[in-house]
C-alpha positions as CSV (number, residue, x, y, z in Angstrom):
1,X,-3.5,62.7,45.7
2,X,-7.5,62.7,45.3
3,X,-9.3,59.8,44.0
4,X,-10.2,61.8,41.0
5,X,-6.6,62.5,40.1
6,X,-5.8,59.1,40.0
7,X,-8.4,57.9,38.1
8,X,-7.8,60.7,35.7
9,X,-4.3,59.0,35.6
10,X,-5.0,55.8,35.0
11,X,-7.2,57.0,31.5
12,X,-4.7,58.6,30.6
13,X,-2.2,55.5,30.9
14,X,-5.1,53.8,29.2
15,X,-5.2,55.9,26.2
16,X,-1.5,55.9,25.8
17,X,-1.3,52.1,26.0
18,X,-4.4,52.0,23.0
19,X,-2.6,54.4,21.1
20,X,0.8,52.3,21.2
21,X,-0.9,49.0,20.0
22,X,-3.1,50.9,17.3
23,X,0.4,52.4,15.9
24,X,1.9,48.6,16.2
25,X,-0.7,47.1,14.3
26,X,-0.6,50.0,11.4
27,X,3.3,49.8,11.5
28,X,3.6,46.1,11.2
29,X,0.8,46.2,8.4
30,X,2.5,49.1,6.5
31,X,6.3,48.2,7.1
32,X,5.5,44.3,6.6
33,X,2.5,44.2,3.5
34,X,5.1,43.1,0.9
35,X,6.8,40.7,3.2
36,X,3.6,39.2,3.8
37,X,2.8,39.2,0.4
38,X,5.9,37.2,-0.5
39,X,5.2,34.6,2.5
40,X,2.0,33.9,0.6
41,X,3.6,33.4,-2.6
42,X,6.0,30.9,-1.4
43,X,3.7,29.2,0.4
44,X,1.6,29.2,-3.2
45,X,4.8,27.9,-5.1
46,X,5.8,25.7,-2.8
47,X,9.0,27.6,-2.3
48,X,9.3,26.6,1.3
49,X,10.1,22.7,1.5
50,X,9.9,22.7,5.4
51,X,6.6,24.7,5.4
52,X,5.0,22.2,2.6
53,X,6.7,19.1,4.6
54,X,5.1,20.3,7.6
55,X,1.7,20.4,6.2
56,X,-0.9,17.8,8.1
57,X,-1.8,14.6,5.9
58,X,-5.6,15.2,4.6
59,X,-7.5,12.2,6.1
60,X,-10.8,11.5,4.9
61,X,-12.5,8.5,6.3
62,X,-15.5,8.5,4.3
63,X,-13.2,7.9,1.6
64,X,-9.8,6.9,3.1
65,X,-7.9,5.0,0.3
66,X,-8.1,8.2,-2.2
67,X,-4.2,8.8,-3.6
68,X,-2.9,12.0,-1.6
69,X,0.0,14.3,-2.6
70,X,3.1,13.5,-0.1
71,X,4.4,16.1,1.5
72,X,7.2,16.8,-1.5
73,X,8.0,15.4,-4.6
74,X,9.1,12.1,-4.3
75,X,11.0,10.1,-6.7
76,X,8.9,6.7,-5.8
77,X,5.1,6.1,-6.2
78,X,5.3,2.3,-4.6
79,X,7.4,-0.3,-2.5
80,X,8.1,-3.7,-2.7
81,X,10.1,-4.9,0.2
82,X,11.1,-8.7,0.5
83,X,12.1,-9.8,4.1
84,X,13.8,-12.6,4.7
85,X,12.5,-13.5,8.3
86,X,15.2,-15.3,10.0
87,X,18.3,-13.0,9.0
88,X,20.4,-14.1,6.2
89,X,24.1,-14.4,6.8
90,X,25.9,-11.2,5.6
91,X,28.9,-13.2,5.5
92,X,27.8,-15.6,2.9
93,X,26.5,-13.1,0.3
94,X,28.0,-9.4,0.5
95,X,30.0,-9.0,3.1
96,X,33.6,-10.4,1.7
97,X,36.1,-11.3,4.3
98,X,39.2,-12.9,3.6
99,X,40.5,-12.2,7.0
100,X,38.0,-13.9,8.1
101,X,38.9,-16.9,5.9
102,X,42.7,-17.2,7.8
103,X,41.2,-17.4,11.3
104,X,38.7,-20.5,10.9
105,X,38.7,-23.2,13.0
106,X,40.8,-20.7,15.3
107,X,39.3,-20.3,18.9
108,X,37.0,-17.0,19.2
109,X,39.1,-14.2,20.8
110,X,37.9,-13.3,24.4
111,X,37.7,-9.6,23.1
112,X,34.8,-10.4,20.7
113,X,32.7,-12.4,23.6
114,X,33.6,-10.2,26.6
115,X,30.4,-8.1,27.9
116,X,28.6,-9.3,24.5
117,X,25.2,-11.3,24.7
118,X,24.0,-13.8,22.2
119,X,20.7,-16.2,21.4
120,X,22.6,-19.5,22.0
121,X,26.7,-19.1,21.8
122,X,28.1,-20.6,24.7
123,X,31.3,-21.3,26.3
124,X,34.4,-20.5,23.2
125,X,33.0,-21.0,19.6
126,X,35.4,-21.4,17.0
127,X,35.8,-18.7,14.0
128,X,34.1,-19.4,11.0
129,X,35.4,-18.3,7.7
130,X,32.9,-17.6,4.5
131,X,31.6,-20.6,3.2
132,X,31.5,-19.3,0.1
133,X,33.5,-17.6,-2.7
134,X,33.5,-14.2,-3.7
135,X,34.2,-12.2,-6.4
136,X,33.4,-8.5,-8.0
137,X,31.2,-7.8,-10.3
138,X,29.8,-5.3,-13.2
139,X,31.6,-1.9,-13.7
140,X,30.9,-1.0,-10.1
141,X,33.3,-4.4,-8.9
142,X,30.6,-4.9,-6.4
143,X,31.8,-8.4,-4.0
144,X,28.7,-10.8,-4.1
145,X,29.0,-14.1,-3.4
146,X,28.7,-17.5,-5.6
147,X,25.1,-18.1,-3.6
148,X,24.0,-15.3,-5.9
149,X,24.8,-16.1,-9.6
150,X,21.9,-14.2,-11.0
151,X,21.8,-11.6,-8.6
152,X,25.4,-10.8,-9.5
153,X,24.6,-10.0,-12.9
154,X,22.3,-6.8,-11.8
155,X,25.0,-5.8,-9.2
156,X,24.9,-2.0,-11.2
157,X,21.4,-1.6,-10.0
158,X,21.5,-1.9,-7.0
159,X,23.3,-0.1,-3.3
160,X,24.5,-2.8,-1.1
161,X,24.3,-1.4,2.5
162,X,26.7,-3.4,4.4
163,X,27.0,-1.6,8.1
164,X,23.1,-2.2,8.9
165,X,23.2,-2.6,13.0
166,X,20.3,-3.0,15.5
167,X,19.8,-3.5,18.9
168,X,17.7,-6.7,19.2
169,X,18.7,-10.3,18.9
170,X,15.8,-12.0,18.7
171,X,13.8,-12.4,15.3
172,X,9.9,-11.3,16.7
173,X,11.8,-7.9,18.3
174,X,14.3,-7.0,15.6
175,X,11.6,-7.7,12.8
176,X,9.3,-5.7,15.1
177,X,11.6,-2.5,14.9
178,X,12.6,-3.2,11.2
179,X,9.2,-2.8,10.3
180,X,7.1,-0.7,12.8
181,X,9.8,1.5,14.5
182,X,9.9,-0.8,17.7
183,X,10.4,-4.1,19.1
184,X,6.9,-3.7,21.1
185,X,3.6,-4.6,20.1
186,X,1.0,-2.0,18.9
187,X,2.4,0.7,16.8
188,X,1.6,0.5,12.6
189,X,4.0,-0.9,10.0
190,X,5.9,1.4,7.6
191,X,3.0,0.1,4.9
192,X,0.5,1.2,7.1
193,X,2.2,4.2,7.1
194,X,2.7,4.6,3.5
195,X,-1.0,3.8,2.7
196,X,-1.7,6.5,5.2
197,X,0.1,9.2,3.7
198,X,-0.2,8.6,-0.4
199,X,-3.7,6.4,-0.4
200,X,-4.3,3.8,-3.1
201,X,-4.0,4.5,-7.1
202,X,-6.1,1.8,-7.4
203,X,-9.8,2.0,-5.4
204,X,-10.2,-2.0,-6.4
205,X,-7.7,-3.3,-4.5
206,X,-5.9,-2.7,-1.1
207,X,-3.4,0.4,-0.8
208,X,-1.0,-2.5,1.2
209,X,-0.8,-6.3,0.2
210,X,1.3,-9.2,1.8
211,X,2.3,-12.2,0.7
212,X,4.0,-15.1,2.6
213,X,6.2,-17.8,1.5
214,X,8.4,-20.8,3.3
215,X,5.7,-22.2,5.2
216,X,5.6,-20.2,8.0
217,X,5.1,-16.6,9.2
218,X,7.5,-14.6,10.1
219,X,8.3,-14.6,14.1
220,X,6.7,-11.9,14.9
221,X,3.5,-12.9,12.9
222,X,0.7,-10.2,11.7
223,X,1.9,-7.6,13.9
224,X,4.6,-6.5,11.4
225,X,2.0,-5.8,8.9
226,X,-0.8,-4.5,11.6
227,X,-1.9,-0.8,11.0
228,X,-1.5,0.1,14.9
229,X,-3.3,2.9,16.3
230,X,-3.7,3.8,12.3
231,X,-7.0,3.1,11.2
232,X,-7.9,-0.5,10.3
233,X,-8.0,0.3,6.6
234,X,-4.4,0.3,6.4
235,X,-3.2,-2.8,7.6
236,X,-1.9,-4.7,5.3
237,X,-3.9,-7.2,3.5
238,X,-2.4,-10.9,2.9
239,X,-3.1,-13.0,0.0
240,X,-2.2,-16.0,-1.1
241,X,-0.5,-17.4,-4.1
242,X,-2.2,-20.8,-3.8
243,X,-5.9,-21.7,-4.3
244,X,-8.0,-18.4,-3.8
245,X,-6.2,-15.2,-3.4
246,X,-8.3,-14.2,-0.2
247,X,-10.4,-16.7,1.8
248,X,-14.3,-16.2,1.1
249,X,-13.6,-13.7,-2.1
250,X,-16.2,-16.1,-4.2
251,X,-20.5,-15.6,-3.5
252,X,-21.1,-18.5,-1.7
253,X,-24.1,-21.2,-3.0
254,X,-27.3,-19.6,-3.8
255,X,-25.9,-15.9,-3.8
256,X,-24.9,-13.9,-6.5
257,X,-23.3,-10.8,-7.2
258,X,-26.3,-8.4,-7.1
259,X,-27.6,-10.4,-3.9
260,X,-23.8,-9.6,-2.8
261,X,-24.2,-6.1,-3.1
262,X,-27.8,-5.7,-2.0
263,X,-26.6,-7.0,1.2
264,X,-23.4,-5.1,1.5
265,X,-26.0,-1.6,1.1
266,X,-27.9,-3.0,4.1
267,X,-24.5,-3.5,5.7
268,X,-23.5,-0.2,5.4
269,X,-26.9,1.6,6.0
270,X,-26.6,0.2,9.6
271,X,-23.1,1.1,10.0
272,X,-23.7,4.9,8.4
273,X,-26.5,5.1,11.1
274,X,-24.4,3.8,13.7
275,X,-21.4,6.7,12.6
276,X,-24.5,9.1,12.9
277,X,-25.0,8.1,16.5
278,X,-21.4,7.6,18.1
279,X,-19.5,9.8,15.6
280,X,-16.8,7.1,15.6
281,X,-14.0,7.3,11.8
282,X,-13.7,3.5,12.6
283,X,-16.9,2.8,11.5
284,X,-16.2,4.6,8.4
285,X,-13.4,2.4,7.9
286,X,-15.3,-0.2,8.2
287,X,-17.9,0.9,5.6
288,X,-15.1,1.2,3.3
289,X,-13.7,-1.7,3.8
290,X,-16.6,-3.6,3.3
291,X,-17.0,-1.8,-0.4
292,X,-13.6,-3.0,-0.9
293,X,-14.0,-6.5,-0.3
294,X,-17.1,-6.0,-3.4
295,X,-14.6,-4.2,-5.6
296,X,-11.8,-6.7,-4.7
297,X,-13.9,-9.7,-5.9
298,X,-13.9,-9.0,-9.4
299,X,-9.8,-7.1,-9.4
300,X,-8.1,-9.6,-7.1
301,X,-8.7,-12.7,-9.1
302,X,-7.8,-11.4,-11.8
303,X,-4.4,-9.5,-10.9
304,X,-3.6,-12.6,-8.8
305,X,-3.5,-15.0,-11.5
306,X,-0.5,-15.7,-13.2
307,X,-1.0,-18.1,-15.4
308,X,-1.5,-15.9,-18.4
309,X,1.5,-14.3,-18.0
310,X,3.6,-15.2,-20.8
311,X,6.1,-18.3,-21.1
312,X,9.2,-16.2,-21.2
313,X,8.3,-14.4,-17.9
314,X,7.4,-17.8,-15.9
315,X,11.3,-18.3,-17.0
316,X,12.9,-15.5,-15.9
317,X,11.6,-15.9,-12.4
318,X,11.1,-19.2,-12.4
319,X,8.0,-19.4,-11.0
320,X,5.8,-22.5,-10.3
321,X,2.0,-21.6,-10.9
322,X,-0.5,-23.5,-8.3
323,X,2.2,-23.4,-5.5
324,X,3.2,-21.1,-2.8
325,X,6.4,-20.0,-3.6
326,X,8.8,-17.4,-2.9
327,X,9.2,-17.1,-7.1
328,X,5.1,-17.0,-7.1
329,X,5.1,-13.9,-4.7
330,X,8.0,-11.8,-6.8
331,X,5.9,-11.6,-9.7
332,X,2.8,-10.7,-7.8
333,X,4.6,-8.1,-6.4
334,X,5.2,-6.8,-10.1
335,X,1.5,-7.3,-11.0
336,X,0.5,-5.3,-8.2
337,X,2.5,-2.3,-8.0
338,X,1.5,-2.4,-12.1
339,X,-2.0,-2.2,-10.9
340,X,-1.4,0.8,-8.6
341,X,-1.1,-0.9,-5.3
342,X,1.0,1.5,-3.0
343,X,3.2,-1.2,-0.7
344,X,3.7,-4.8,-1.5
345,X,5.8,-6.4,1.7
346,X,7.0,-10.1,0.7
347,X,7.7,-12.1,3.8
348,X,10.0,-15.5,3.3
349,X,10.4,-17.9,6.4
350,X,13.3,-19.8,6.8
351,X,16.5,-17.9,6.9
352,X,17.9,-18.7,10.5
353,X,21.0,-20.5,10.0
354,X,21.8,-21.9,13.6
355,X,23.5,-25.5,12.1
356,X,21.4,-27.7,14.3
357,X,21.0,-29.9,11.1
358,X,21.5,-29.9,7.8
359,X,18.2,-27.8,6.9
360,X,19.7,-24.8,8.4
361,X,23.3,-25.5,8.1
362,X,25.1,-22.3,6.2
363,X,26.9,-24.6,4.4
364,X,23.7,-27.1,3.1
365,X,20.5,-25.1,4.2
366,X,21.5,-21.6,3.2
367,X,22.5,-22.3,0.5
368,X,19.2,-23.6,-1.0
369,X,17.3,-20.5,0.5
370,X,19.7,-18.7,-1.7
371,X,18.6,-21.1,-4.6
372,X,15.0,-20.5,-4.1
373,X,15.1,-16.4,-4.3
374,X,18.0,-15.2,-6.5
375,X,16.7,-15.7,-9.7
376,X,13.2,-14.3,-8.8
377,X,14.5,-11.1,-7.2
378,X,16.6,-10.5,-9.9
379,X,13.8,-11.4,-12.4
380,X,12.3,-8.4,-10.6
381,X,15.1,-5.8,-11.1
382,X,15.3,-6.7,-14.5
383,X,11.4,-6.7,-15.3
384,X,10.7,-3.6,-13.7
385,X,13.4,-1.7,-15.6
386,X,12.0,-3.3,-19.1
387,X,8.7,-2.3,-18.3
388,X,9.8,1.5,-17.1
389,X,8.6,1.1,-13.5
390,X,11.7,0.4,-11.9
391,X,12.5,4.6,-11.3
392,X,9.4,4.7,-9.5
393,X,9.0,1.8,-7.7
394,X,11.4,1.2,-4.1
395,X,12.7,-2.4,-3.9
396,X,14.4,-3.8,-0.6
397,X,15.5,-6.9,0.4
398,X,17.3,-8.3,3.5
399,X,16.9,-9.2,7.3
400,X,16.2,-8.7,11.0
401,X,19.6,-8.5,11.9
402,X,23.2,-10.5,10.8
403,X,25.2,-13.6,12.0
404,X,28.3,-13.8,13.9
405,X,31.5,-14.7,12.3
406,X,32.2,-17.3,14.7
407,X,30.3,-20.6,14.8
408,X,27.0,-21.2,16.6
409,X,28.1,-23.2,19.9
410,X,25.7,-24.8,22.2
411,X,27.3,-26.3,25.5
412,X,26.9,-29.9,25.6
413,X,25.6,-30.9,22.0
414,X,28.1,-32.0,19.6
415,X,26.9,-30.9,16.1
416,X,28.6,-31.5,12.9
417,X,26.9,-29.2,10.7
418,X,28.0,-25.4,10.4
419,X,25.9,-22.5,11.5
420,X,25.8,-19.0,13.1
421,X,24.0,-17.6,15.9
422,X,22.3,-14.2,15.6
423,X,24.4,-10.8,15.3
424,X,23.5,-7.2,16.1
425,X,26.5,-4.9,15.1
426,X,26.6,-5.8,11.4
427,X,24.4,-7.3,8.7
428,X,23.3,-6.4,5.1
429,X,20.7,-5.1,2.8
430,X,20.3,-3.9,-0.8
431,X,18.0,-1.7,-2.2
432,X,17.1,-0.8,-5.9
433,X,15.2,1.6,-8.0
434,X,12.7,5.0,-6.7
435,X,15.9,7.2,-6.9
436,X,18.3,5.0,-5.1
437,X,22.0,5.1,-6.4
438,X,23.5,2.6,-8.8
439,X,26.2,-0.3,-8.6
440,X,27.0,1.2,-4.6
441,X,28.2,-0.1,-1.8
442,X,27.7,1.7,1.8
443,X,29.2,1.3,4.7
444,X,31.9,-1.1,6.2
445,X,32.2,-3.3,8.7
446,X,35.6,-4.5,10.1
447,X,38.0,-6.8,8.7
448,X,36.7,-10.1,10.0
449,X,32.6,-8.5,9.7
450,X,32.5,-8.4,13.5
451,X,31.1,-4.6,13.9
452,X,29.9,-1.6,11.3
453,X,32.8,0.6,11.3
454,X,31.8,3.2,9.1
455,X,28.7,4.8,8.1
456,X,26.6,2.4,10.5
457,X,22.9,2.3,9.6
458,X,20.1,1.8,12.0
459,X,16.6,0.3,10.9
460,X,15.1,4.0,11.8
461,X,17.7,5.6,8.9
462,X,16.4,2.7,6.4
463,X,12.4,3.9,7.8
464,X,13.6,7.4,7.0
465,X,14.8,6.9,3.5
466,X,12.0,5.0,2.2
467,X,9.6,7.5,3.6
468,X,11.9,10.5,1.8
469,X,11.9,8.3,-1.6
470,X,8.2,8.6,-1.4
471,X,7.8,12.8,-0.6
472,X,7.4,12.4,3.4
473,X,9.9,14.0,6.2
474,X,9.8,11.3,8.7
475,X,10.3,13.8,11.1
476,X,7.2,16.2,10.0
477,X,4.9,12.9,8.9
478,X,3.0,12.2,12.2
479,X,-0.2,10.7,13.7
480,X,-2.1,12.0,16.4
481,X,-2.2,9.1,19.2
482,X,-2.5,9.3,23.5
483,X,-2.0,13.2,23.4
484,X,0.8,13.7,21.4
485,X,2.2,13.0,17.4
486,X,3.8,9.7,16.5
487,X,5.9,9.2,14.2
488,X,7.3,5.8,12.4
489,X,10.8,6.7,13.2
490,X,10.2,8.0,17.0
491,X,12.7,10.0,18.0
492,X,15.7,8.8,15.5
493,X,16.8,8.3,12.1
494,X,18.3,10.2,8.9
495,X,18.1,9.5,5.2
496,X,21.1,8.5,3.7
497,X,21.6,10.9,1.1
498,X,24.7,9.5,0.0
499,X,22.7,6.4,-1.4
500,X,20.2,8.7,-2.8
501,X,20.5,9.5,-6.6
């Protein structure tokens, strides 16, 4: 075959390929036009929930806290999360175990110790029966102990999850896991994720507020409300229930509000020039934070003042105006969500019931802690309900792990007080409002409360459920970092559909 013939044959084949490609395009456009139109309409009307859920979060670094729509319609608009740092004992609150009472004082069976890790138990400990009486309450007949007489009156408003588990038996890593999805430092807290996804309904207040009580921070420190790799504008803003709600919120002597505004404008002008030069979105977050701080000078003192609440509200919550206490913080949480704050995190320290002294004894100090929180957390549910806010406010109460059914036992130490060690295989939390079922018990532990045996729940599942109630698919709600999309629930988590009303 001559060179010319080879060239002509190549030209014929190229023409055939071109015709085939054109035919394929025409065929595709002609035959699938209606299908493409249907897909477009489905996207416009939100018929395909999965495609809606995968839509990226619109992030405007110049206005990071503007309200944003969730990925799909959620039941809840805001969250109040009450964390009892130190881990309250489920066996004296919600997990009724009469069989454990029969074993009280007996030596712990070897099967409960073999291959297990505990924080302080050494040798062979004694079994410890429930240190409280239980009764069934409400139409739901939920088992609740005598340590929570007020809470028992709202049994028909809550879901109690009895089958919580974790793989962390030290406080700080377990708290990080509950609130950031990992036991290690550096990840955003759930409040930061929520504020990143939804923004704030009040531009004069932070989207994420933190309140602490009990005299100390949680063991994991401020990292449990940090923003991690998210822009810093989404980290929790700690407010105080005693004294100035935010340090340095008042203008210093000799500076009026106009001068403060002028100084902030000047600072932000410099920041704007820096942004033009370096194009760092964190600079825009800093500008937003300066403006927020200026607005907070007016808004925060008013919303953080509980003195103007009517007396029946103070009686209802058991508040102590002027003091730093859990009850005051719970009332402040209600005021904050009422004003449009998206996520309010309460940490109450002092629930570590080892029994090393009377303050940590399960039959002394633990009971006192229950008394400090029982009235206020009950009042929160009733108050939100009477204001029409409970259906759109998701409320969570719990700790970072559970307590053992055997007594605390440290070799070489004689201890007259009763206590329980850290326990990873079973603990309880409760949830209410925000589309959660009412008067419901989810999951079960074995006959002595040692291990969850049905419907086991991990922290990732709670996180996935919180996001779901706010309108987010936890698997699609991500943020790009270090070359890959990160999410709160990492590679785990399932929505607890059985507790969603």
